[in-house]
mmCIF file of the N, C-alpha and C atoms, coordinates in Angstrom:
data_MODEL
# 
_entry.id   MODEL 
# 
loop_
_atom_site.group_PDB 
_atom_site.id 
_atom_site.type_symbol 
_atom_site.label_atom_id 
_atom_site.label_alt_id 
_atom_site.label_comp_id 
_atom_site.label_asym_id 
_atom_site.label_entity_id 
_atom_site.label_seq_id 
_atom_site.pdbx_PDB_ins_code 
_atom_site.Cartn_x 
_atom_site.Cartn_y 
_atom_site.Cartn_z 
_atom_site.occupancy 
_atom_site.B_iso_or_equiv 
_atom_site.pdbx_formal_charge 
_atom_site.auth_seq_id 
_atom_site.auth_comp_id 
_atom_site.auth_asym_id 
_atom_site.auth_atom_id 
_atom_site.pdbx_PDB_model_num 
ATOM 1   N N  . UNK A 1 1  ? 125.556 98.755  -12.027 1.00 0.00 ? 1  UNK A N  1 
ATOM 2   C CA . UNK A 1 1  ? 125.018 100.078 -12.276 1.00 0.00 ? 1  UNK A CA 1 
ATOM 3   C C  . UNK A 1 1  ? 125.401 100.513 -13.692 1.00 0.00 ? 1  UNK A C  1 
ATOM 4   N N  . UNK A 1 2  ? 124.494 101.189 -14.322 1.00 0.00 ? 2  UNK A N  1 
ATOM 5   C CA . UNK A 1 2  ? 124.774 101.650 -15.670 1.00 0.00 ? 2  UNK A CA 1 
ATOM 6   C C  . UNK A 1 2  ? 125.504 102.980 -15.617 1.00 0.00 ? 2  UNK A C  1 
ATOM 7   N N  . UNK A 1 3  ? 126.027 103.355 -16.742 1.00 0.00 ? 3  UNK A N  1 
ATOM 8   C CA . UNK A 1 3  ? 126.820 104.582 -16.837 1.00 0.00 ? 3  UNK A CA 1 
ATOM 9   C C  . UNK A 1 3  ? 126.030 105.843 -16.489 1.00 0.00 ? 3  UNK A C  1 
ATOM 10  N N  . UNK A 1 4  ? 124.797 106.042 -16.993 1.00 0.00 ? 4  UNK A N  1 
ATOM 11  C CA . UNK A 1 4  ? 124.053 107.264 -16.630 1.00 0.00 ? 4  UNK A CA 1 
ATOM 12  C C  . UNK A 1 4  ? 123.743 107.354 -15.132 1.00 0.00 ? 4  UNK A C  1 
ATOM 13  N N  . UNK A 1 5  ? 123.457 106.235 -14.497 1.00 0.00 ? 5  UNK A N  1 
ATOM 14  C CA . UNK A 1 5  ? 123.144 106.304 -13.068 1.00 0.00 ? 5  UNK A CA 1 
ATOM 15  C C  . UNK A 1 5  ? 124.388 106.643 -12.250 1.00 0.00 ? 5  UNK A C  1 
ATOM 16  N N  . UNK A 1 6  ? 125.553 106.184 -12.668 1.00 0.00 ? 6  UNK A N  1 
ATOM 17  C CA . UNK A 1 6  ? 126.802 106.565 -11.986 1.00 0.00 ? 6  UNK A CA 1 
ATOM 18  C C  . UNK A 1 6  ? 127.051 108.057 -12.112 1.00 0.00 ? 6  UNK A C  1 
ATOM 19  N N  . UNK A 1 7  ? 126.767 108.589 -13.279 1.00 0.00 ? 7  UNK A N  1 
ATOM 20  C CA . UNK A 1 7  ? 126.962 110.021 -13.517 1.00 0.00 ? 7  UNK A CA 1 
ATOM 21  C C  . UNK A 1 7  ? 126.023 110.841 -12.625 1.00 0.00 ? 7  UNK A C  1 
ATOM 22  N N  . UNK A 1 8  ? 124.783 110.397 -12.505 1.00 0.00 ? 8  UNK A N  1 
ATOM 23  C CA . UNK A 1 8  ? 123.814 111.117 -11.682 1.00 0.00 ? 8  UNK A CA 1 
ATOM 24  C C  . UNK A 1 8  ? 124.212 111.051 -10.211 1.00 0.00 ? 8  UNK A C  1 
ATOM 25  N N  . UNK A 1 9  ? 124.610 109.887 -9.730  1.00 0.00 ? 9  UNK A N  1 
ATOM 26  C CA . UNK A 1 9  ? 125.030 109.762 -8.335  1.00 0.00 ? 9  UNK A CA 1 
ATOM 27  C C  . UNK A 1 9  ? 126.290 110.578 -8.049  1.00 0.00 ? 9  UNK A C  1 
ATOM 28  N N  . UNK A 1 10 ? 127.213 110.607 -8.990  1.00 0.00 ? 10 UNK A N  1 
ATOM 29  C CA . UNK A 1 10 ? 128.430 111.408 -8.810  1.00 0.00 ? 10 UNK A CA 1 
ATOM 30  C C  . UNK A 1 10 ? 128.096 112.894 -8.741  1.00 0.00 ? 10 UNK A C  1 
ATOM 31  N N  . UNK A 1 11 ? 127.205 113.347 -9.598  1.00 0.00 ? 11 UNK A N  1 
ATOM 32  C CA . UNK A 1 11 ? 126.800 114.759 -9.596  1.00 0.00 ? 11 UNK A CA 1 
ATOM 33  C C  . UNK A 1 11 ? 126.081 115.111 -8.304  1.00 0.00 ? 11 UNK A C  1 
ATOM 34  N N  . UNK A 1 12 ? 125.232 114.198 -7.819  1.00 0.00 ? 12 UNK A N  1 
ATOM 35  C CA . UNK A 1 12 ? 124.524 114.432 -6.569  1.00 0.00 ? 12 UNK A CA 1 
ATOM 36  C C  . UNK A 1 12 ? 125.493 114.501 -5.389  1.00 0.00 ? 12 UNK A C  1 
ATOM 37  N N  . UNK A 1 13 ? 126.463 113.608 -5.356  1.00 0.00 ? 13 UNK A N  1 
ATOM 38  C CA . UNK A 1 13 ? 127.466 113.623 -4.288  1.00 0.00 ? 13 UNK A CA 1 
ATOM 39  C C  . UNK A 1 13 ? 128.288 114.905 -4.333  1.00 0.00 ? 13 UNK A C  1 
ATOM 40  N N  . UNK A 1 14 ? 128.636 115.348 -5.510  1.00 0.00 ? 14 UNK A N  1 
ATOM 41  C CA . UNK A 1 14 ? 129.401 116.589 -5.657  1.00 0.00 ? 14 UNK A CA 1 
ATOM 42  C C  . UNK A 1 14 ? 128.599 117.791 -5.176  1.00 0.00 ? 14 UNK A C  1 
ATOM 43  N N  . UNK A 1 15 ? 127.321 117.828 -5.486  1.00 0.00 ? 15 UNK A N  1 
ATOM 44  C CA . UNK A 1 15 ? 126.464 118.938 -5.034  1.00 0.00 ? 15 UNK A CA 1 
ATOM 45  C C  . UNK A 1 15 ? 126.349 118.954 -3.504  1.00 0.00 ? 15 UNK A C  1 
ATOM 46  N N  . UNK A 1 16 ? 126.183 117.770 -2.910  1.00 0.00 ? 16 UNK A N  1 
ATOM 47  C CA . UNK A 1 16 ? 126.068 117.692 -1.448  1.00 0.00 ? 16 UNK A CA 1 
ATOM 48  C C  . UNK A 1 16 ? 127.366 118.139 -0.776  1.00 0.00 ? 16 UNK A C  1 
ATOM 49  N N  . UNK A 1 17 ? 128.499 117.687 -1.299  1.00 0.00 ? 17 UNK A N  1 
ATOM 50  C CA . UNK A 1 17 ? 129.789 118.069 -0.722  1.00 0.00 ? 17 UNK A CA 1 
ATOM 51  C C  . UNK A 1 17 ? 130.025 119.563 -0.864  1.00 0.00 ? 17 UNK A C  1 
ATOM 52  N N  . UNK A 1 18 ? 129.662 120.121 -1.998  1.00 0.00 ? 18 UNK A N  1 
ATOM 53  C CA . UNK A 1 18 ? 129.846 121.557 -2.222  1.00 0.00 ? 18 UNK A CA 1 
ATOM 54  C C  . UNK A 1 18 ? 128.980 122.377 -1.270  1.00 0.00 ? 18 UNK A C  1 
ATOM 55  N N  . UNK A 1 19 ? 127.735 121.945 -1.049  1.00 0.00 ? 19 UNK A N  1 
ATOM 56  C CA . UNK A 1 19 ? 126.856 122.706 -0.168  1.00 0.00 ? 19 UNK A CA 1 
ATOM 57  C C  . UNK A 1 19 ? 127.325 122.630 1.288   1.00 0.00 ? 19 UNK A C  1 
ATOM 58  N N  . UNK A 1 20 ? 127.890 121.508 1.696   1.00 0.00 ? 20 UNK A N  1 
ATOM 59  C CA . UNK A 1 20 ? 128.409 121.383 3.060   1.00 0.00 ? 20 UNK A CA 1 
ATOM 60  C C  . UNK A 1 20 ? 129.559 122.341 3.275   1.00 0.00 ? 20 UNK A C  1 
ATOM 61  N N  . UNK A 1 21 ? 130.490 122.384 2.335   1.00 0.00 ? 21 UNK A N  1 
ATOM 62  C CA . UNK A 1 21 ? 131.635 123.286 2.480   1.00 0.00 ? 21 UNK A CA 1 
ATOM 63  C C  . UNK A 1 21 ? 131.227 124.746 2.356   1.00 0.00 ? 21 UNK A C  1 
ATOM 64  N N  . UNK A 1 22 ? 130.238 125.035 1.563   1.00 0.00 ? 22 UNK A N  1 
ATOM 65  C CA . UNK A 1 22 ? 129.781 126.419 1.410   1.00 0.00 ? 22 UNK A CA 1 
ATOM 66  C C  . UNK A 1 22 ? 129.121 126.917 2.692   1.00 0.00 ? 22 UNK A C  1 
ATOM 67  N N  . UNK A 1 23 ? 128.437 126.049 3.418   1.00 0.00 ? 23 UNK A N  1 
ATOM 68  C CA . UNK A 1 23 ? 127.763 126.468 4.636   1.00 0.00 ? 23 UNK A CA 1 
ATOM 69  C C  . UNK A 1 23 ? 128.727 126.655 5.796   1.00 0.00 ? 23 UNK A C  1 
ATOM 70  N N  . UNK A 1 24 ? 129.826 125.932 5.826   1.00 0.00 ? 24 UNK A N  1 
ATOM 71  C CA . UNK A 1 24 ? 130.747 126.050 6.949   1.00 0.00 ? 24 UNK A CA 1 
ATOM 72  C C  . UNK A 1 24 ? 131.715 127.215 6.792   1.00 0.00 ? 24 UNK A C  1 
ATOM 73  N N  . UNK A 1 25 ? 131.848 127.761 5.610   1.00 0.00 ? 25 UNK A N  1 
ATOM 74  C CA . UNK A 1 25 ? 132.772 128.866 5.397   1.00 0.00 ? 25 UNK A CA 1 
ATOM 75  C C  . UNK A 1 25 ? 132.149 130.159 5.905   1.00 0.00 ? 25 UNK A C  1 
ATOM 76  N N  . UNK A 1 26 ? 132.716 130.723 6.945   1.00 0.00 ? 26 UNK A N  1 
ATOM 77  C CA . UNK A 1 26 ? 132.208 131.974 7.506   1.00 0.00 ? 26 UNK A CA 1 
ATOM 78  C C  . UNK A 1 26 ? 132.797 133.152 6.753   1.00 0.00 ? 26 UNK A C  1 
ATOM 79  N N  . UNK A 1 27 ? 132.007 134.171 6.603   1.00 0.00 ? 27 UNK A N  1 
ATOM 80  C CA . UNK A 1 27 ? 132.459 135.386 5.943   1.00 0.00 ? 27 UNK A CA 1 
ATOM 81  C C  . UNK A 1 27 ? 133.367 136.160 6.888   1.00 0.00 ? 27 UNK A C  1 
ATOM 82  N N  . UNK A 1 28 ? 134.493 136.658 6.400   1.00 0.00 ? 28 UNK A N  1 
ATOM 83  C CA . UNK A 1 28 ? 135.346 137.459 7.284   1.00 0.00 ? 28 UNK A CA 1 
ATOM 84  C C  . UNK A 1 28 ? 134.622 138.750 7.686   1.00 0.00 ? 28 UNK A C  1 
ATOM 85  N N  . UNK A 1 29 ? 134.662 139.043 8.953   1.00 0.00 ? 29 UNK A N  1 
ATOM 86  C CA . UNK A 1 29 ? 134.013 140.243 9.451   1.00 0.00 ? 29 UNK A CA 1 
ATOM 87  C C  . UNK A 1 29 ? 132.541 140.060 9.763   1.00 0.00 ? 29 UNK A C  1 
ATOM 88  N N  . UNK A 1 30 ? 132.033 138.839 9.667   1.00 0.00 ? 30 UNK A N  1 
ATOM 89  C CA . UNK A 1 30 ? 130.632 138.581 9.984   1.00 0.00 ? 30 UNK A CA 1 
ATOM 90  C C  . UNK A 1 30 ? 130.473 138.535 11.501  1.00 0.00 ? 30 UNK A C  1 
ATOM 91  N N  . UNK A 1 31 ? 129.771 139.499 12.102  1.00 0.00 ? 31 UNK A N  1 
ATOM 92  C CA . UNK A 1 31 ? 129.663 139.516 13.567  1.00 0.00 ? 31 UNK A CA 1 
ATOM 93  C C  . UNK A 1 31 ? 128.838 138.361 14.123  1.00 0.00 ? 31 UNK A C  1 
ATOM 94  N N  . UNK A 1 32 ? 128.032 137.705 13.284  1.00 0.00 ? 32 UNK A N  1 
ATOM 95  C CA . UNK A 1 32 ? 127.203 136.602 13.748  1.00 0.00 ? 32 UNK A CA 1 
ATOM 96  C C  . UNK A 1 32 ? 127.869 135.245 13.568  1.00 0.00 ? 32 UNK A C  1 
ATOM 97  N N  . UNK A 1 33 ? 129.071 135.232 13.004  1.00 0.00 ? 33 UNK A N  1 
ATOM 98  C CA . UNK A 1 33 ? 129.780 133.963 12.812  1.00 0.00 ? 33 UNK A CA 1 
ATOM 99  C C  . UNK A 1 33 ? 130.227 133.432 14.168  1.00 0.00 ? 33 UNK A C  1 
ATOM 100 N N  . UNK A 1 34 ? 130.211 132.127 14.348  1.00 0.00 ? 34 UNK A N  1 
ATOM 101 C CA . UNK A 1 34 ? 130.669 131.574 15.622  1.00 0.00 ? 34 UNK A CA 1 
ATOM 102 C C  . UNK A 1 34 ? 132.145 131.864 15.852  1.00 0.00 ? 34 UNK A C  1 
ATOM 103 N N  . UNK A 1 35 ? 132.516 132.105 17.105  1.00 0.00 ? 35 UNK A N  1 
ATOM 104 C CA . UNK A 1 35 ? 133.896 132.445 17.441  1.00 0.00 ? 35 UNK A CA 1 
ATOM 105 C C  . UNK A 1 35 ? 134.557 131.288 18.167  1.00 0.00 ? 35 UNK A C  1 
ATOM 106 N N  . UNK A 1 36 ? 135.853 131.198 17.985  1.00 0.00 ? 36 UNK A N  1 
ATOM 107 C CA . UNK A 1 36 ? 136.615 130.204 18.725  1.00 0.00 ? 36 UNK A CA 1 
ATOM 108 C C  . UNK A 1 36 ? 136.877 130.732 20.136  1.00 0.00 ? 36 UNK A C  1 
ATOM 109 N N  . UNK A 1 37 ? 137.311 129.850 21.014  1.00 0.00 ? 37 UNK A N  1 
ATOM 110 C CA . UNK A 1 37 ? 137.635 130.258 22.383  1.00 0.00 ? 37 UNK A CA 1 
ATOM 111 C C  . UNK A 1 37 ? 138.768 131.287 22.378  1.00 0.00 ? 37 UNK A C  1 
ATOM 112 N N  . UNK A 1 38 ? 139.741 131.102 21.494  1.00 0.00 ? 38 UNK A N  1 
ATOM 113 C CA . UNK A 1 38 ? 140.863 132.046 21.398  1.00 0.00 ? 38 UNK A CA 1 
ATOM 114 C C  . UNK A 1 38 ? 140.392 133.419 20.943  1.00 0.00 ? 38 UNK A C  1 
ATOM 115 N N  . UNK A 1 39 ? 139.421 133.467 20.023  1.00 0.00 ? 39 UNK A N  1 
ATOM 116 C CA . UNK A 1 39 ? 138.903 134.755 19.565  1.00 0.00 ? 39 UNK A CA 1 
ATOM 117 C C  . UNK A 1 39 ? 138.146 135.477 20.677  1.00 0.00 ? 39 UNK A C  1 
ATOM 118 N N  . UNK A 1 40 ? 137.370 134.727 21.447  1.00 0.00 ? 40 UNK A N  1 
ATOM 119 C CA . UNK A 1 40 ? 136.628 135.335 22.560  1.00 0.00 ? 40 UNK A CA 1 
ATOM 120 C C  . UNK A 1 40 ? 137.597 135.871 23.601  1.00 0.00 ? 40 UNK A C  1 
ATOM 121 N N  . UNK A 1 41 ? 138.635 135.088 23.899  1.00 0.00 ? 41 UNK A N  1 
ATOM 122 C CA . UNK A 1 41 ? 139.640 135.530 24.872  1.00 0.00 ? 41 UNK A CA 1 
ATOM 123 C C  . UNK A 1 41 ? 140.361 136.784 24.387  1.00 0.00 ? 41 UNK A C  1 
ATOM 124 N N  . UNK A 1 42 ? 140.721 136.818 23.104  1.00 0.00 ? 42 UNK A N  1 
ATOM 125 C CA . UNK A 1 42 ? 141.399 137.992 22.553  1.00 0.00 ? 42 UNK A CA 1 
ATOM 126 C C  . UNK A 1 42 ? 140.492 139.219 22.632  1.00 0.00 ? 42 UNK A C  1 
ATOM 127 N N  . UNK A 1 43 ? 139.227 139.041 22.330  1.00 0.00 ? 43 UNK A N  1 
ATOM 128 C CA . UNK A 1 43 ? 138.291 140.163 22.400  1.00 0.00 ? 43 UNK A CA 1 
ATOM 129 C C  . UNK A 1 43 ? 138.139 140.655 23.844  1.00 0.00 ? 43 UNK A C  1 
ATOM 130 N N  . UNK A 1 44 ? 138.076 139.734 24.797  1.00 0.00 ? 44 UNK A N  1 
ATOM 131 C CA . UNK A 1 44 ? 137.985 140.119 26.204  1.00 0.00 ? 44 UNK A CA 1 
ATOM 132 C C  . UNK A 1 44 ? 139.219 140.891 26.636  1.00 0.00 ? 44 UNK A C  1 
ATOM 133 N N  . UNK A 1 45 ? 140.406 140.452 26.198  1.00 0.00 ? 45 UNK A N  1 
ATOM 134 C CA . UNK A 1 45 ? 141.635 141.165 26.546  1.00 0.00 ? 45 UNK A CA 1 
ATOM 135 C C  . UNK A 1 45 ? 141.674 142.557 25.919  1.00 0.00 ? 45 UNK A C  1 
ATOM 136 N N  . UNK A 1 46 ? 141.108 142.691 24.739  1.00 0.00 ? 46 UNK A N  1 
ATOM 137 C CA . UNK A 1 46 ? 141.038 144.010 24.107  1.00 0.00 ? 46 UNK A CA 1 
ATOM 138 C C  . UNK A 1 46 ? 140.130 144.934 24.913  1.00 0.00 ? 46 UNK A C  1 
ATOM 139 N N  . UNK A 1 47 ? 139.011 144.395 25.400  1.00 0.00 ? 47 UNK A N  1 
ATOM 140 C CA . UNK A 1 47 ? 138.108 145.190 26.238  1.00 0.00 ? 47 UNK A CA 1 
ATOM 141 C C  . UNK A 1 47 ? 138.794 145.601 27.533  1.00 0.00 ? 47 UNK A C  1 
ATOM 142 N N  . UNK A 1 48 ? 139.538 144.668 28.145  1.00 0.00 ? 48 UNK A N  1 
ATOM 143 C CA . UNK A 1 48 ? 140.260 144.992 29.382  1.00 0.00 ? 48 UNK A CA 1 
ATOM 144 C C  . UNK A 1 48 ? 141.286 146.088 29.129  1.00 0.00 ? 48 UNK A C  1 
ATOM 145 N N  . UNK A 1 49 ? 142.016 145.996 27.999  1.00 0.00 ? 49 UNK A N  1 
ATOM 146 C CA . UNK A 1 49 ? 143.017 147.011 27.663  1.00 0.00 ? 49 UNK A CA 1 
ATOM 147 C C  . UNK A 1 49 ? 142.355 148.367 27.399  1.00 0.00 ? 49 UNK A C  1 
ATOM 148 N N  . UNK A 1 50 ? 141.096 148.347 26.967  1.00 0.00 ? 50 UNK A N  1 
ATOM 149 C CA . UNK A 1 50 ? 140.372 149.590 26.694  1.00 0.00 ? 50 UNK A CA 1 
ATOM 150 C C  . UNK A 1 50 ? 139.743 150.192 27.946  1.00 0.00 ? 50 UNK A C  1 
ATOM 151 N N  . UNK A 1 51 ? 139.909 149.520 29.097  1.00 0.00 ? 51 UNK A N  1 
ATOM 152 C CA . UNK A 1 51 ? 139.418 150.083 30.341  1.00 0.00 ? 51 UNK A CA 1 
ATOM 153 C C  . UNK A 1 51 ? 138.225 149.381 30.949  1.00 0.00 ? 51 UNK A C  1 
ATOM 154 N N  . UNK A 1 52 ? 137.752 148.311 30.341  1.00 0.00 ? 52 UNK A N  1 
ATOM 155 C CA . UNK A 1 52 ? 136.612 147.583 30.913  1.00 0.00 ? 52 UNK A CA 1 
ATOM 156 C C  . UNK A 1 52 ? 137.077 146.750 32.101  1.00 0.00 ? 52 UNK A C  1 
ATOM 157 N N  . UNK A 1 53 ? 136.332 146.857 33.210  1.00 0.00 ? 53 UNK A N  1 
ATOM 158 C CA . UNK A 1 53 ? 136.632 146.083 34.407  1.00 0.00 ? 53 UNK A CA 1 
ATOM 159 C C  . UNK A 1 53 ? 135.383 145.284 34.773  1.00 0.00 ? 53 UNK A C  1 
ATOM 160 N N  . UNK A 1 54 ? 135.404 143.953 34.588  1.00 0.00 ? 54 UNK A N  1 
ATOM 161 C CA . UNK A 1 54 ? 134.205 143.169 34.883  1.00 0.00 ? 54 UNK A CA 1 
ATOM 162 C C  . UNK A 1 54 ? 133.848 143.154 36.369  1.00 0.00 ? 54 UNK A C  1 
ATOM 163 N N  . UNK A 1 55 ? 134.771 143.515 37.229  1.00 0.00 ? 55 UNK A N  1 
ATOM 164 C CA . UNK A 1 55 ? 134.488 143.547 38.665  1.00 0.00 ? 55 UNK A CA 1 
ATOM 165 C C  . UNK A 1 55 ? 133.873 144.871 39.120  1.00 0.00 ? 55 UNK A C  1 
ATOM 166 N N  . UNK A 1 56 ? 133.853 145.872 38.256  1.00 0.00 ? 56 UNK A N  1 
ATOM 167 C CA . UNK A 1 56 ? 133.297 147.178 38.593  1.00 0.00 ? 56 UNK A CA 1 
ATOM 168 C C  . UNK A 1 56 ? 131.814 147.199 38.224  1.00 0.00 ? 56 UNK A C  1 
ATOM 169 N N  . UNK A 1 57 ? 130.982 146.598 39.064  1.00 0.00 ? 57 UNK A N  1 
ATOM 170 C CA . UNK A 1 57 ? 129.568 146.497 38.754  1.00 0.00 ? 57 UNK A CA 1 
ATOM 171 C C  . UNK A 1 57 ? 128.805 147.785 39.014  1.00 0.00 ? 57 UNK A C  1 
ATOM 172 N N  . UNK A 1 58 ? 129.391 148.705 39.764  1.00 0.00 ? 58 UNK A N  1 
ATOM 173 C CA . UNK A 1 58 ? 128.716 149.987 40.007  1.00 0.00 ? 58 UNK A CA 1 
ATOM 174 C C  . UNK A 1 58 ? 128.659 150.847 38.744  1.00 0.00 ? 58 UNK A C  1 
ATOM 175 N N  . UNK A 1 59 ? 129.709 150.753 37.915  1.00 0.00 ? 59 UNK A N  1 
ATOM 176 C CA . UNK A 1 59 ? 129.770 151.543 36.678  1.00 0.00 ? 59 UNK A CA 1 
ATOM 177 C C  . UNK A 1 59 ? 129.579 150.666 35.443  1.00 0.00 ? 59 UNK A C  1 
ATOM 178 N N  . UNK A 1 60 ? 128.880 149.527 35.618  1.00 0.00 ? 60 UNK A N  1 
ATOM 179 C CA . UNK A 1 60 ? 128.821 148.519 34.569  1.00 0.00 ? 60 UNK A CA 1 
ATOM 180 C C  . UNK A 1 60 ? 128.380 149.028 33.193  1.00 0.00 ? 60 UNK A C  1 
ATOM 181 N N  . UNK A 1 61 ? 127.253 149.594 33.037  1.00 0.00 ? 61 UNK A N  1 
ATOM 182 C CA . UNK A 1 61 ? 126.893 149.900 31.648  1.00 0.00 ? 61 UNK A CA 1 
ATOM 183 C C  . UNK A 1 61 ? 127.829 150.920 31.014  1.00 0.00 ? 61 UNK A C  1 
ATOM 184 N N  . UNK A 1 62 ? 128.238 151.906 31.803  1.00 0.00 ? 62 UNK A N  1 
ATOM 185 C CA . UNK A 1 62 ? 129.068 152.972 31.247  1.00 0.00 ? 62 UNK A CA 1 
ATOM 186 C C  . UNK A 1 62 ? 130.452 152.479 30.832  1.00 0.00 ? 62 UNK A C  1 
ATOM 187 N N  . UNK A 1 63 ? 131.100 151.677 31.698  1.00 0.00 ? 63 UNK A N  1 
ATOM 188 C CA . UNK A 1 63 ? 132.452 151.240 31.328  1.00 0.00 ? 63 UNK A CA 1 
ATOM 189 C C  . UNK A 1 63 ? 132.417 150.205 30.208  1.00 0.00 ? 63 UNK A C  1 
ATOM 190 N N  . UNK A 1 64 ? 131.370 149.409 30.103  1.00 0.00 ? 64 UNK A N  1 
ATOM 191 C CA . UNK A 1 64 ? 131.258 148.453 29.004  1.00 0.00 ? 64 UNK A CA 1 
ATOM 192 C C  . UNK A 1 64 ? 131.021 149.173 27.679  1.00 0.00 ? 64 UNK A C  1 
ATOM 193 N N  . UNK A 1 65 ? 130.186 150.182 27.695  1.00 0.00 ? 65 UNK A N  1 
ATOM 194 C CA . UNK A 1 65 ? 129.904 150.943 26.471  1.00 0.00 ? 65 UNK A CA 1 
ATOM 195 C C  . UNK A 1 65 ? 131.144 151.699 26.024  1.00 0.00 ? 65 UNK A C  1 
ATOM 196 N N  . UNK A 1 66 ? 131.842 152.305 26.955  1.00 0.00 ? 66 UNK A N  1 
ATOM 197 C CA . UNK A 1 66 ? 133.061 153.043 26.609  1.00 0.00 ? 66 UNK A CA 1 
ATOM 198 C C  . UNK A 1 66 ? 134.126 152.116 26.036  1.00 0.00 ? 66 UNK A C  1 
ATOM 199 N N  . UNK A 1 67 ? 134.322 150.968 26.665  1.00 0.00 ? 67 UNK A N  1 
ATOM 200 C CA . UNK A 1 67 ? 135.307 150.011 26.161  1.00 0.00 ? 67 UNK A CA 1 
ATOM 201 C C  . UNK A 1 67 ? 134.897 149.485 24.798  1.00 0.00 ? 67 UNK A C  1 
ATOM 202 N N  . UNK A 1 68 ? 133.611 149.250 24.605  1.00 0.00 ? 68 UNK A N  1 
ATOM 203 C CA . UNK A 1 68 ? 133.119 148.775 23.308  1.00 0.00 ? 68 UNK A CA 1 
ATOM 204 C C  . UNK A 1 68 ? 133.414 149.780 22.200  1.00 0.00 ? 68 UNK A C  1 
ATOM 205 N N  . UNK A 1 69 ? 133.227 151.046 22.491  1.00 0.00 ? 69 UNK A N  1 
ATOM 206 C CA . UNK A 1 69 ? 133.509 152.093 21.492  1.00 0.00 ? 69 UNK A CA 1 
ATOM 207 C C  . UNK A 1 69 ? 134.996 152.164 21.174  1.00 0.00 ? 69 UNK A C  1 
ATOM 208 N N  . UNK A 1 70 ? 135.826 152.057 22.187  1.00 0.00 ? 70 UNK A N  1 
ATOM 209 C CA . UNK A 1 70 ? 137.279 152.107 21.979  1.00 0.00 ? 70 UNK A CA 1 
ATOM 210 C C  . UNK A 1 70 ? 137.736 150.926 21.137  1.00 0.00 ? 70 UNK A C  1 
ATOM 211 N N  . UNK A 1 71 ? 137.241 149.723 21.464  1.00 0.00 ? 71 UNK A N  1 
ATOM 212 C CA . UNK A 1 71 ? 137.618 148.524 20.707  1.00 0.00 ? 71 UNK A CA 1 
ATOM 213 C C  . UNK A 1 71 ? 137.138 148.637 19.263  1.00 0.00 ? 71 UNK A C  1 
ATOM 214 N N  . UNK A 1 72 ? 135.926 149.134 19.056  1.00 0.00 ? 72 UNK A N  1 
ATOM 215 C CA . UNK A 1 72 ? 135.397 149.292 17.702  1.00 0.00 ? 72 UNK A CA 1 
ATOM 216 C C  . UNK A 1 72 ? 136.240 150.277 16.895  1.00 0.00 ? 72 UNK A C  1 
ATOM 217 N N  . UNK A 1 73 ? 136.679 151.378 17.525  1.00 0.00 ? 73 UNK A N  1 
ATOM 218 C CA . UNK A 1 73 ? 137.539 152.343 16.842  1.00 0.00 ? 73 UNK A CA 1 
ATOM 219 C C  . UNK A 1 73 ? 138.879 151.727 16.491  1.00 0.00 ? 73 UNK A C  1 
ATOM 220 N N  . UNK A 1 74 ? 139.448 150.938 17.404  1.00 0.00 ? 74 UNK A N  1 
ATOM 221 C CA . UNK A 1 74 ? 140.720 150.278 17.129  1.00 0.00 ? 74 UNK A CA 1 
ATOM 222 C C  . UNK A 1 74 ? 140.587 149.280 15.987  1.00 0.00 ? 74 UNK A C  1 
ATOM 223 N N  . UNK A 1 75 ? 139.491 148.532 15.968  1.00 0.00 ? 75 UNK A N  1 
ATOM 224 C CA . UNK A 1 75 ? 139.284 147.562 14.901  1.00 0.00 ? 75 UNK A CA 1 
ATOM 225 C C  . UNK A 1 75 ? 139.043 148.250 13.566  1.00 0.00 ? 75 UNK A C  1 
ATOM 226 N N  . UNK A 1 76 ? 138.386 149.402 13.592  1.00 0.00 ? 76 UNK A N  1 
ATOM 227 C CA . UNK A 1 76 ? 138.143 150.151 12.346  1.00 0.00 ? 76 UNK A CA 1 
ATOM 228 C C  . UNK A 1 76 ? 139.464 150.659 11.771  1.00 0.00 ? 76 UNK A C  1 
ATOM 229 N N  . UNK A 1 77 ? 140.395 151.013 12.661  1.00 0.00 ? 77 UNK A N  1 
ATOM 230 C CA . UNK A 1 77 ? 141.713 151.470 12.211  1.00 0.00 ? 77 UNK A CA 1 
ATOM 231 C C  . UNK A 1 77 ? 142.629 150.301 11.875  1.00 0.00 ? 77 UNK A C  1 
ATOM 232 N N  . UNK A 1 78 ? 142.228 149.098 12.268  1.00 0.00 ? 78 UNK A N  1 
ATOM 233 C CA . UNK A 1 78 ? 143.058 147.921 12.026  1.00 0.00 ? 78 UNK A CA 1 
ATOM 234 C C  . UNK A 1 78 ? 144.085 147.710 13.110  1.00 0.00 ? 78 UNK A C  1 
ATOM 235 N N  . UNK A 1 79 ? 143.943 148.379 14.228  1.00 0.00 ? 79 UNK A N  1 
ATOM 236 C CA . UNK A 1 79 ? 144.885 148.290 15.338  1.00 0.00 ? 79 UNK A CA 1 
ATOM 237 C C  . UNK A 1 79 ? 144.300 147.346 16.390  1.00 0.00 ? 79 UNK A C  1 
ATOM 238 N N  . UNK A 1 80 ? 144.562 146.025 16.257  1.00 0.00 ? 80 UNK A N  1 
ATOM 239 C CA . UNK A 1 80 ? 144.001 145.061 17.192  1.00 0.00 ? 80 UNK A CA 1 
ATOM 240 C C  . UNK A 1 80 ? 145.084 144.332 17.970  1.00 0.00 ? 80 UNK A C  1 
ATOM 241 N N  . UNK A 1 81 ? 146.257 144.901 18.063  1.00 0.00 ? 81 UNK A N  1 
ATOM 242 C CA . UNK A 1 81 ? 147.345 144.233 18.784  1.00 0.00 ? 81 UNK A CA 1 
ATOM 243 C C  . UNK A 1 81 ? 147.198 144.457 20.273  1.00 0.00 ? 81 UNK A C  1 
ATOM 244 N N  . UNK A 1 82 ? 147.740 143.533 21.056  1.00 0.00 ? 82 UNK A N  1 
ATOM 245 C CA . UNK A 1 82 ? 147.695 143.621 22.513  1.00 0.00 ? 82 UNK A CA 1 
ATOM 246 C C  . UNK A 1 82 ? 148.982 144.252 23.031  1.00 0.00 ? 82 UNK A C  1 
ATOM 247 N N  . UNK A 1 83 ? 148.885 144.882 24.199  1.00 0.00 ? 83 UNK A N  1 
ATOM 248 C CA . UNK A 1 83 ? 150.087 145.436 24.858  1.00 0.00 ? 83 UNK A CA 1 
ATOM 249 C C  . UNK A 1 83 ? 150.496 144.520 25.972  1.00 0.00 ? 83 UNK A C  1 
# 
C-alpha cells in the first residue's frame, strides 16, 4: 500500500470510530435515553416512596399521577435519595 492510501484508510477508520462513540454517549437528563435495570429499579422505589402502590388498581391513574409529580419535584430540587 502506498502512503496516501494508508492515510485515507486511517482517516476513514478514525471517522468511523468517532461516530460510533458519539452515538453511544447519552446526554445527561435525556428522558429518551435507554435506562439500566438499576436505574429503572431506583425510579420505581422513588415512586413507591412517593406513595404509588402498584397493587391499588382502583385508584390507579390518580396515585400514579400524584407520585409522578412528587418524584418530578424531588428531582427538580436534586433530592433523589432513598429512605
